[in-house]
C-alpha positions as CSV (number, residue, x, y, z in Angstrom):
1,M,39.1,11.1,-13.7
2,T,37.6,14.3,-12.4
3,H,33.9,14.6,-13.0
4,R,32.0,17.8,-13.1
5,R,29.1,17.6,-10.7
6,P,26.0,19.7,-11.1
7,V,25.1,21.8,-8.1
8,V,22.1,20.6,-6.1
9,H,20.5,23.7,-4.7
10,P,18.6,23.4,-1.4
11,T,14.9,24.3,-1.3
12,P,14.4,27.9,-0.3
13,L,13.1,28.3,3.3
14,T,11.7,31.1,5.2
15,A,14.9,31.2,7.2
16,P,18.3,29.6,6.5
17,A,18.3,26.0,7.8
18,P,20.9,24.8,10.3
19,E,23.8,22.7,8.8
20,V,22.9,19.1,8.2
21,R,24.8,16.9,10.7
22,G,27.4,14.4,9.8
23,R,25.4,11.6,11.5
24,V,22.5,12.2,9.0
25,V,24.8,12.3,6.0
26,A,26.2,9.0,7.1
27,L,22.8,7.4,6.7
28,L,22.9,7.8,3.0
29,T,26.2,6.0,2.7
30,A,24.8,2.9,4.4
31,Y,22.6,1.6,1.5
32,D,25.1,-0.4,-0.5
33,A,22.7,-3.4,-0.3
34,A,20.3,-1.6,-2.6
35,P,20.6,0.9,-5.4
36,L,17.9,3.2,-3.9
37,A,17.7,5.5,-0.9
38,L,14.7,7.7,0.1
39,V,14.6,10.9,2.1
40,V,11.0,11.5,3.2
41,A,10.1,14.3,5.5
42,P,7.8,17.4,5.7
43,A,9.1,20.8,4.5
44,G,11.9,22.4,6.6
45,Y,13.8,19.3,7.7
46,G,16.8,20.0,5.5
47,K,16.2,17.4,2.8
48,S,17.7,19.4,0.0
49,I,20.7,20.4,2.1
50,L,21.3,16.8,2.9
51,L,21.2,15.9,-0.8
52,A,23.7,18.7,-1.6
53,R,26.1,17.4,1.2
54,H,25.8,13.8,0.0
55,A,26.4,14.8,-3.7
56,A,29.4,16.9,-2.7
57,A,31.0,13.9,-0.9
58,F,30.1,11.4,-3.5
59,P,33.3,9.8,-5.1
60,G,31.9,9.6,-8.6
61,Q,29.7,11.4,-11.1
62,V,26.5,13.1,-9.9
63,L,23.5,13.5,-12.1
64,S,20.5,15.5,-10.8
65,W,17.0,16.3,-11.8
66,R,14.3,18.3,-10.1
67,P,10.7,18.0,-11.4
68,H,8.2,20.8,-11.8
69,R,4.6,20.4,-11.0
70,G,3.7,19.5,-14.6
71,A,6.4,16.9,-15.0
72,H,4.5,13.8,-16.2
73,A,6.6,12.5,-19.1
74,P,9.6,10.3,-18.4
75,A,11.4,11.9,-21.3
76,S,12.0,15.0,-19.2
77,L,14.0,12.9,-16.7
78,L,15.8,10.7,-19.2
79,N,16.8,13.5,-21.6
80,R,18.1,15.5,-18.6
81,L,20.2,12.6,-17.4
82,T,21.4,12.0,-21.0
83,R,22.5,15.6,-21.5
84,Q,24.5,15.5,-18.2
85,L,26.1,12.2,-19.4
86,L,27.0,13.7,-22.8
87,G,28.7,16.6,-21.1
88,T,31.1,14.6,-19.0
89,G,33.6,13.2,-21.6
90,P,34.4,9.9,-23.3
91,G,33.1,6.5,-22.4
92,L,29.5,7.2,-23.1
93,G,28.8,4.2,-25.2
94,P,27.0,4.0,-28.6
95,E,23.6,3.8,-26.9
96,L,23.5,7.5,-26.3
97,A,24.4,8.5,-29.9
98,P,20.8,8.8,-31.2
99,W,19.5,10.2,-27.9
100,Q,18.0,13.2,-29.7
101,G,15.3,10.9,-31.0
102,G,14.3,10.2,-27.4
103,A,16.4,8.7,-24.6
104,T,15.1,5.5,-23.1
105,T,15.6,3.8,-19.7
106,E,17.7,1.2,-21.3
107,S,20.0,3.7,-23.1
108,V,20.6,5.7,-19.9
109,L,21.3,2.6,-17.8
110,A,23.7,1.2,-20.5
111,A,25.6,4.4,-20.6
112,I,25.8,4.6,-16.8
113,E,27.1,1.0,-16.7
114,Q,30.0,2.0,-19.0
115,R,31.1,4.8,-16.8
116,P,34.5,4.1,-15.1
117,G,33.3,4.9,-11.6
118,P,30.2,5.1,-9.5
119,V,27.2,7.3,-10.6
120,L,24.7,9.0,-8.3
121,V,21.3,10.1,-9.5
122,V,19.7,12.7,-7.3
123,V,16.0,13.7,-7.6
124,D,14.7,16.4,-5.2
125,D,11.0,17.2,-4.7
126,A,10.0,13.7,-5.7
127,H,6.6,14.2,-4.3
128,L,5.7,16.2,-7.4
129,I,5.8,13.0,-9.5
130,H,4.1,10.7,-7.0
131,G,2.3,7.8,-8.6
132,G,3.0,9.0,-12.1
133,P,5.0,7.6,-15.1
134,V,8.2,9.4,-14.1
135,E,8.2,7.8,-10.7
136,A,7.6,4.5,-12.4
137,T,10.6,5.1,-14.6
138,L,12.8,5.8,-11.5
139,E,11.5,2.6,-9.9
140,E,12.4,0.7,-13.1
141,M,15.9,2.3,-13.1
142,A,16.4,1.1,-9.5
143,L,15.2,-2.4,-10.3
144,L,17.5,-2.7,-13.3
145,A,20.4,-0.6,-11.9
146,P,23.9,-1.6,-12.8
147,P,26.3,-2.1,-9.8
148,N,27.8,1.3,-10.1
149,L,24.4,3.2,-9.9
150,Q,22.9,4.7,-6.8
151,I,19.7,6.7,-6.8
152,V,18.5,9.1,-4.0
153,L,14.9,10.4,-4.1
154,A,13.9,13.2,-1.6
155,G,10.4,14.5,-1.1
156,R,7.6,15.2,1.3
157,R,5.7,12.0,0.5
158,L,6.8,8.4,0.4
159,P,7.0,7.3,-3.2
160,A,4.6,4.6,-4.5
161,I,7.5,2.2,-5.0
162,N,7.4,-1.4,-4.0
163,L,10.2,-1.6,-1.5
164,A,9.4,-5.2,-0.7
165,R,10.9,-6.3,-4.1
166,H,14.1,-8.3,-3.5
167,E,16.2,-5.9,-5.6
168,L,15.1,-3.0,-3.2
169,S,15.0,-4.9,0.1
170,G,18.0,-3.0,1.4
171,T,16.6,0.5,0.7
172,V,17.3,3.0,3.4
173,V,14.5,5.5,4.2
174,V,15.7,8.6,6.0
175,T,12.7,10.2,7.8
176,A,11.8,13.2,9.8
177,R,12.8,11.3,12.9
178,D,16.4,11.0,11.6
179,L,16.5,14.6,10.3
180,A,15.2,16.2,13.6
181,L,17.7,17.9,15.8
182,D,18.5,16.0,19.0
183,A,18.8,17.7,22.3
184,T,22.5,18.7,21.9
185,E,22.0,19.8,18.3
186,T,18.9,21.9,19.3
187,R,20.9,23.6,22.0
188,D,23.8,24.4,19.7
189,A,21.5,25.6,17.0
190,L,19.6,27.9,19.4
191,H,22.8,29.4,20.7
192,T,23.5,30.3,17.0
193,L,20.0,31.4,16.1
194,L,19.1,33.4,19.2
195,P,20.4,37.0,19.7
196,P,23.0,37.6,22.4
197,G,21.5,37.0,25.8
198,G,18.5,35.3,24.3
199,A,19.4,31.7,25.0
200,D,18.2,31.5,28.6
201,I,17.3,28.1,30.0
202,A,13.5,28.7,30.1
203,R,13.5,29.8,26.5
204,L,15.6,26.8,25.4
205,H,13.3,24.4,27.1
206,A,10.2,26.0,25.6
207,L,11.5,26.1,22.1
208,T,12.7,22.4,22.4
209,R,9.3,21.2,23.6
210,L,7.4,23.2,21.0
211,T,9.5,22.2,17.9
212,E,10.8,18.7,18.9
213,G,13.9,19.3,16.7
214,W,12.1,20.5,13.6
215,P,14.7,22.8,12.1
216,V,12.5,25.3,10.3
217,A,10.0,25.5,13.2
218,L,13.0,26.2,15.5
219,Q,14.0,29.0,13.2
220,L,10.5,30.5,13.1
221,C,10.1,30.4,16.8
222,A,13.6,31.7,17.6
223,A,12.9,34.8,15.6
224,L,10.0,35.8,17.9
225,P,10.3,38.4,20.7
226,R,12.0,37.2,23.9
227,R,9.0,37.9,26.0
228,A,7.3,34.8,24.6
229,A,9.9,32.3,25.8
230,R,8.7,31.4,29.3
231,S,6.6,28.4,28.4
232,A,5.8,26.2,25.4
233,A,2.1,27.2,25.6
234,A,2.8,30.9,25.7
235,L,5.4,30.5,22.9
236,A,2.8,28.7,20.8
237,E,0.3,31.5,21.3
238,I,2.7,34.1,20.2
239,T,4.2,32.0,17.3
240,L,0.8,31.2,15.8
241,A,-0.3,34.8,16.0
242,S,2.2,35.4,13.3
243,A,0.5,35.4,9.8
244,A,3.9,34.4,8.3
245,V,4.2,31.3,10.5
246,R,0.6,30.2,9.8
247,A,1.1,30.8,6.1
248,Y,4.3,28.7,6.0
249,L,2.6,25.8,7.8
250,D,-0.4,25.9,5.6
251,R,1.4,26.4,2.3
252,E,4.6,24.3,2.7
253,V,3.6,21.6,5.2
254,L,-0.1,21.0,4.9
255,G,-0.5,22.2,1.3
256,I,0.9,18.9,-0.1
257,L,-1.9,16.9,1.6
258,P,-5.1,15.9,-0.2
259,A,-7.9,18.3,0.9
260,G,-9.8,15.5,2.7
261,L,-6.7,14.2,4.5
262,A,-5.8,17.8,5.7
263,L,-9.4,18.3,7.0
264,D,-9.3,15.0,8.8
265,F,-5.9,15.8,10.3
266,A,-7.3,19.1,11.7
267,R,-10.4,17.4,13.0
268,I,-8.4,14.7,14.9
269,C,-6.1,17.4,16.4
270,R,-9.2,19.3,17.7
271,T,-10.9,16.3,19.1
272,S,-7.9,14.6,20.7
273,P,-7.4,15.8,24.3
274,G,-3.8,16.2,25.6
275,R,-0.6,15.9,23.8
276,Q,-1.2,12.7,21.8
277,L,-3.6,12.2,18.9
278,L,-6.2,9.5,19.1
279,D,-6.8,7.1,16.2
280,D,-10.4,7.5,15.0
281,G,-10.3,4.3,12.8
282,S,-10.4,6.2,9.5
283,G,-6.7,5.4,8.6
284,T,-5.9,9.1,8.6
285,L,-3.1,9.0,11.2
286,D,-1.6,5.8,9.7
287,E,-1.4,7.5,6.3
288,L,0.1,10.7,7.8
289,D,2.7,8.6,9.6
290,C,3.7,6.1,6.9
291,A,3.3,8.3,3.8
292,Y,4.1,11.8,5.0
293,G,6.0,11.6,8.3
294,L,3.8,14.3,9.9
295,V,2.9,12.1,13.0
296,R,4.6,9.2,14.7
297,R,2.8,6.1,15.9
298,R,3.5,5.1,19.6
299,A,3.6,1.7,21.1
300,D,0.3,2.4,22.9
301,G,-1.5,3.0,19.6
302,R,-1.6,6.8,20.0
303,Y,0.3,9.2,17.8
304,D,2.8,12.0,18.5
305,C,2.7,15.3,16.5
306,V,5.1,18.2,16.7
307,P,3.3,20.5,19.2
308,L,3.6,23.6,17.0
309,L,1.9,21.9,14.1
310,R,-0.7,20.3,16.4
311,E,-1.6,23.6,18.0
312,H,-1.8,25.3,14.6
313,L,-4.3,22.7,13.4
314,R,-6.3,23.0,16.6
315,R,-6.6,26.7,15.9
316,R,-7.3,26.4,12.2
317,A,-10.6,27.7,11.1
318,V,-13.3,25.0,10.6
319,P,-14.8,25.3,7.1
320,A,-18.4,26.2,7.1
321,P,-20.7,23.4,6.1
322,P,-22.3,23.8,2.7
323,V,-25.8,25.2,2.6
324,V,-28.3,22.6,1.4
325,H,-31.7,23.8,0.3
326,S,-34.7,21.7,0.9
327,L,-35.5,21.4,-2.8
328,A,-32.0,20.6,-3.9
329,P,-31.1,17.0,-4.9
330,P,-29.2,15.1,-2.3
331,P,-25.4,15.3,-2.6
332,M,-23.6,12.4,-4.3
333,D,-22.2,11.1,-1.0
334,D,-25.7,10.5,0.4
335,R,-26.8,8.4,-2.5
336,P,-26.6,4.6,-2.1
337,P,-23.6,3.3,-4.0
338,P,-24.0,0.8,-6.8
339,A,-24.0,-2.8,-5.7
340,L,-20.5,-4.3,-5.5
341,H,-20.2,-7.9,-6.8
342,L,-17.0,-9.8,-6.2
343,R,-15.9,-13.0,-7.8
344,C,-12.9,-14.9,-6.5
345,F,-13.3,-18.4,-7.9
346,K,-11.7,-19.2,-11.3
347,H,-10.6,-15.5,-11.7
348,F,-10.9,-12.3,-9.8
349,E,-13.6,-9.9,-10.9
350,A,-15.2,-6.8,-9.2
351,T,-18.3,-5.3,-10.7
352,F,-20.2,-2.1,-9.7
353,G,-23.8,-2.7,-10.9
354,D,-23.2,-4.0,-14.5
355,Q,-19.8,-2.3,-15.0
356,E,-16.7,-4.4,-14.4
357,L,-13.8,-2.5,-12.8
358,D,-10.7,-2.1,-14.9
359,W,-7.6,-2.7,-12.7
360,R,-5.0,-2.0,-15.3
361,S,-4.3,1.4,-13.9
362,T,-3.4,0.1,-10.4
363,R,-0.2,-1.4,-9.2
364,P,0.2,-5.2,-8.6
365,R,0.4,-4.8,-4.8
366,V,-2.9,-2.8,-4.8
367,R,-4.6,-5.5,-6.8
368,A,-3.3,-8.2,-4.5
369,L,-4.6,-6.2,-1.5
370,A,-8.0,-6.0,-3.2
371,R,-8.1,-9.7,-3.8
372,L,-7.1,-10.5,-0.2
373,L,-9.8,-8.3,1.2
374,A,-12.3,-9.6,-1.3
375,V,-11.9,-13.1,-0.1
376,H,-12.8,-11.9,3.4
377,A,-15.4,-9.3,2.2
378,G,-17.5,-8.0,5.1
379,Q,-14.9,-9.3,7.7
380,P,-12.1,-7.2,9.2
381,V,-8.6,-8.3,8.4
382,H,-5.9,-7.3,10.9
383,R,-3.1,-5.0,9.5
384,E,-0.5,-7.5,10.8
385,R,-2.1,-10.2,8.7
386,L,-2.1,-8.0,5.6
387,M,1.5,-7.0,6.1
388,E,2.6,-10.6,6.6
389,A,0.7,-11.7,3.6
390,L,1.7,-9.0,1.1
391,W,5.2,-8.1,2.4
392,P,6.5,-11.4,3.8
393,G,9.9,-11.1,5.4
394,S,10.0,-7.3,5.1
395,P,10.9,-5.1,8.1
396,E,7.8,-4.0,9.9
397,R,8.4,-0.3,9.1
398,T,8.7,-1.1,5.4
399,A,5.6,-3.3,5.4
400,A,3.6,-0.7,7.3
401,R,4.5,2.0,4.8
402,G,3.7,-0.3,1.8
403,L,0.4,-1.2,3.3
404,Q,-0.7,2.4,3.9
405,V,0.3,3.4,0.4
406,A,-1.6,0.5,-1.1
407,L,-4.7,1.1,1.1
408,S,-4.7,4.8,0.1
409,A,-4.4,3.8,-3.6
410,L,-7.2,1.2,-3.3
411,R,-9.5,3.6,-1.5
412,T,-9.0,6.2,-4.2
413,F,-9.6,3.6,-7.0
414,L,-12.8,2.3,-5.5
415,E,-14.3,5.6,-4.6
416,P,-12.6,8.4,-6.5
417,G,-13.4,11.9,-5.1
418,A,-14.9,10.6,-1.9
419,D,-14.0,12.5,1.2
420,R,-11.8,10.7,3.7
421,G,-13.8,9.2,6.5
422,R,-16.8,9.0,4.3
423,T,-15.7,6.0,2.1
424,R,-18.2,3.2,2.3
425,L,-16.3,0.3,0.7
426,L,-12.8,0.2,2.3
427,I,-13.4,0.6,6.0
428,R,-11.0,0.6,8.9
429,S,-12.0,-0.9,12.2
430,G,-9.4,-0.5,14.9
431,E,-6.3,-2.2,13.7
432,A,-8.1,-4.0,10.9
433,Y,-9.4,-3.2,7.4
434,M,-12.5,-4.5,5.7
435,L,-13.9,-4.4,2.2
436,A,-17.6,-3.8,2.8
437,L,-20.5,-5.0,0.7
438,P,-23.2,-2.3,0.5
439,P,-26.8,-3.5,0.3
440,G,-27.3,-5.7,-2.7
441,G,-23.6,-6.6,-3.0
442,T,-22.4,-10.1,-3.2
443,C,-19.2,-12.2,-3.0
444,D,-19.1,-15.7,-4.4
445,V,-16.9,-16.9,-1.5
446,Q,-19.4,-15.8,1.0
447,R,-22.3,-17.3,-1.0
448,F,-20.4,-20.6,-1.4
449,E,-19.7,-20.9,2.3
450,A,-23.3,-20.2,3.1
451,A,-24.6,-22.7,0.6
452,V,-22.2,-25.4,1.8
453,G,-23.1,-24.8,5.4
454,A,-26.9,-24.8,4.7
455,G,-26.6,-27.9,2.5
456,L,-24.6,-30.0,5.0
457,R,-27.0,-29.0,7.9
458,A,-30.0,-30.0,5.7
459,A,-28.4,-33.3,4.7
460,A,-27.8,-34.2,8.3
461,R,-31.6,-34.2,8.8
462,G,-32.0,-37.1,6.4
463,A,-35.0,-37.4,4.2
464,A,-36.7,-34.4,5.9
465,G,-33.9,-32.1,4.6
466,A,-33.1,-33.8,1.3
467,E,-34.7,-31.3,-1.0
468,Q,-33.1,-28.3,0.8
469,A,-29.8,-30.1,0.9
470,A,-29.9,-30.8,-2.9
471,E,-30.8,-27.2,-3.6
472,S,-28.1,-25.7,-1.4
473,L,-25.3,-28.1,-2.4
474,G,-26.2,-27.7,-6.0
475,Q,-25.8,-24.0,-5.7
476,A,-22.4,-24.5,-4.0
477,Q,-21.2,-26.6,-6.9
478,R,-22.3,-23.9,-9.4
479,L,-20.5,-21.2,-7.4
480,Y,-17.2,-23.1,-7.2
481,A,-16.3,-22.5,-10.8
482,G,-12.6,-23.0,-10.4
483,E,-9.7,-22.6,-7.8
484,L,-9.6,-19.6,-5.6
485,L,-7.7,-16.5,-7.0
486,P,-5.4,-18.2,-9.5
487,E,-3.9,-14.7,-10.2
488,D,-2.0,-15.0,-6.9
489,G,-0.2,-18.2,-7.8
490,P,1.5,-20.0,-4.9
491,A,1.5,-17.0,-2.6
492,E,1.7,-18.3,1.0
493,W,-1.4,-16.5,2.2
494,V,-3.7,-17.9,-0.5
495,V,-2.6,-21.6,-0.6
496,P,-4.3,-22.6,2.7
497,L,-7.5,-20.8,1.7
498,R,-7.4,-22.4,-1.7
499,E,-7.0,-25.9,-0.2
500,H,-9.8,-25.2,2.3
501,Y,-12.3,-24.2,-0.4
502,R,-11.2,-27.1,-2.7
503,A,-11.9,-29.5,0.2
504,Q,-15.3,-27.8,0.8
505,A,-16.2,-28.2,-2.9
506,V,-15.4,-31.9,-2.9
507,R,-17.3,-32.5,0.3
508,A,-20.3,-30.6,-1.1
509,G,-20.3,-32.7,-4.3
510,H,-19.9,-36.0,-2.4
511,T,-22.7,-35.2,0.0
512,L,-24.9,-34.0,-2.9
513,A,-24.3,-37.3,-4.7
514,E,-25.3,-39.2,-1.5
515,V,-28.4,-37.1,-1.2
516,E,-29.4,-37.6,-4.8
517,L,-28.9,-41.4,-4.6
518,A,-31.1,-41.6,-1.5
519,R,-33.8,-39.6,-3.4
520,G,-33.7,-42.1,-6.3
521,R,-32.0,-39.7,-8.7
522,P,-28.8,-41.6,-9.8
523,A,-28.2,-39.5,-12.9
524,Q,-28.1,-36.3,-10.8
525,A,-25.9,-38.2,-8.3
526,A,-23.4,-39.1,-11.0
527,T,-23.2,-35.5,-12.2
528,A,-22.5,-34.3,-8.6
529,A,-19.9,-36.9,-8.0
530,G,-18.2,-36.2,-11.4
531,H,-18.0,-32.5,-10.5
532,A,-16.4,-33.3,-7.2
533,L,-13.8,-35.5,-8.9
534,S,-13.0,-32.8,-11.4
535,V,-11.9,-30.8,-8.3
536,D,-10.0,-33.6,-6.6
537,P,-9.5,-36.8,-8.6
538,F,-7.9,-38.6,-5.6
539,H,-11.1,-38.8,-3.5
540,D,-11.6,-42.6,-3.3
541,A,-15.1,-42.5,-1.7
542,T,-16.4,-40.2,-4.4
543,W,-15.2,-42.6,-7.1
544,R,-17.2,-45.4,-5.5
545,L,-20.2,-43.2,-5.4
546,L,-19.8,-42.3,-9.1
547,I,-19.6,-46.0,-10.1
548,T,-22.6,-46.9,-8.0
549,A,-24.6,-44.0,-9.4
550,H,-23.9,-45.1,-13.0
551,R,-24.9,-48.6,-12.2
552,Q,-28.2,-47.5,-10.6
553,A,-28.9,-45.3,-13.6
554,G,-28.7,-48.3,-15.8
555,D,-25.5,-47.3,-17.6
556,P,-23.0,-50.2,-17.1
557,A,-20.7,-48.8,-19.8
558,A,-20.3,-45.5,-17.9
559,A,-19.8,-47.4,-14.7
560,H,-17.1,-49.5,-16.3
561,Q,-15.3,-46.4,-17.7
562,A,-15.5,-44.8,-14.2
563,A,-14.0,-47.9,-12.7
564,L,-11.2,-47.9,-15.1
565,R,-10.4,-44.3,-14.4
566,H,-10.5,-45.0,-10.7
567,A,-8.1,-47.9,-11.2
568,R,-5.7,-45.7,-13.0
569,V,-5.8,-43.2,-10.2
570,L,-5.2,-45.9,-7.7
571,A,-2.3,-47.2,-9.8
572,D,-0.8,-43.7,-9.8
573,L,-0.9,-43.9,-6.0
574,D,0.4,-47.4,-5.9
575,V,-2.8,-48.6,-4.2
576,P,-4.3,-52.0,-5.3
577,P,-7.7,-51.6,-7.1
578,R,-9.4,-54.3,-4.9
579,G,-11.6,-55.4,-7.8
580,L,-13.2,-52.0,-8.4
581,T,-12.8,-52.3,-12.1
582,E,-15.4,-55.1,-12.2
583,V,-18.9,-54.0,-13.0
């Protein structure tokens, strides 16, 4: 059956882009393991042309949708796909009959599944729907995709889609590195772009070094007078003297960035000597690399940036600082933040002052990242550890992108509106990230560890430290209200921590029972031992303490009941009771 394919129009550029190479088109045919493929690169790398080439070669039906800046409702996408399906002949299935009342994800997927051949859904300019309900609908379509559906999203920013999901683990991500012209392609393109006699060796080398295969940059530079072609530095000076070039870089390339990120990008370009950019610990370069493809991380920890863009940012005007009058109130960023209180035992909770944070607007991976950092509040956690914990088994590149997207979302959630580099809660330190606790903030895990440590040290001093031991160990018992982060279930990263704190809670309760017995307070000792056994009922020595405490408290019935329960536990373990049921 012949299908009518909608035309996918390329994004208008300042100059016509060179033809997309066959090697790049082939990348989009290599994602059979997953229903989703992503094309993520700055403006001018030929993303739209690549989509058009891929759509033209696709052996089945092609559906396309291109969002506008106000596209927030999934109905815009679903109704567009439905209209295209309705216009392609029979075999649509009954699910689409009442589509006028509002197409749904299920109805569209059901109709696609009934198509006799493969179906391709192409979405260009996907950065316009980043993090919104339409993007979430596309993610749902990819997760529930029938075998004949393939989806390609192209945009200037990595979508906030969880690529670590098993269903999407084979997703191909085509980046600026893939789309950039290689040395041979650059030479061939320049021979086409340059006027006759303009392709001398010096100019070819200068243009290649300045643009590093960025197609639109190559076009912009090639259009300049020949006198500027003798060195990359001289060519940069002439190129960036053009108002049209500067406007293109500002509007099409940097204009998509959040204002704070763009300012930090320019600052790092100005303060980094030489060709590479130096990481300042703010996370700016990581985000520009993983989420936008504007820089590339090197093995030595520095970052590469296309020289034309780097030099443009170095020359970019520095915004004047705001005028602050002496009688004006201090800006919001200078005010101390509310105290942050974290709770990780029994259930996760984060509170600013008296207001509990509502996490329902965040994605599950962002919440998991927050919980992991909360357990280690005040301590840096290396990015490799975060990636291994939250994206286990994923390729390093996929995990790094996912981590950067999650960090950015968490930073925005915790401190909305804060300028980059001035956030005070989620802090980067080298290759690690830390959830900081401003003055007055607390974390129950930290307080628990401190109380256990102080109590055990005091107990080791004997009678001299008994009172301090009882106070500290009692506080530890109150803090341990339940197991660590039950929300994370059996996640590999949390299980060892959960067992560690469970063992600490049992040790604290057992030691407290010993201290209270030595102080002649058997009732308090029995309470402490009972609390420890509620955490771990298989701790033999604590059962013995509990029975002894009840006896010394003059409660033989309670001692007898404790001995019976102990005997049942030993029976479950196939251990002889050794007369412990006798009181």
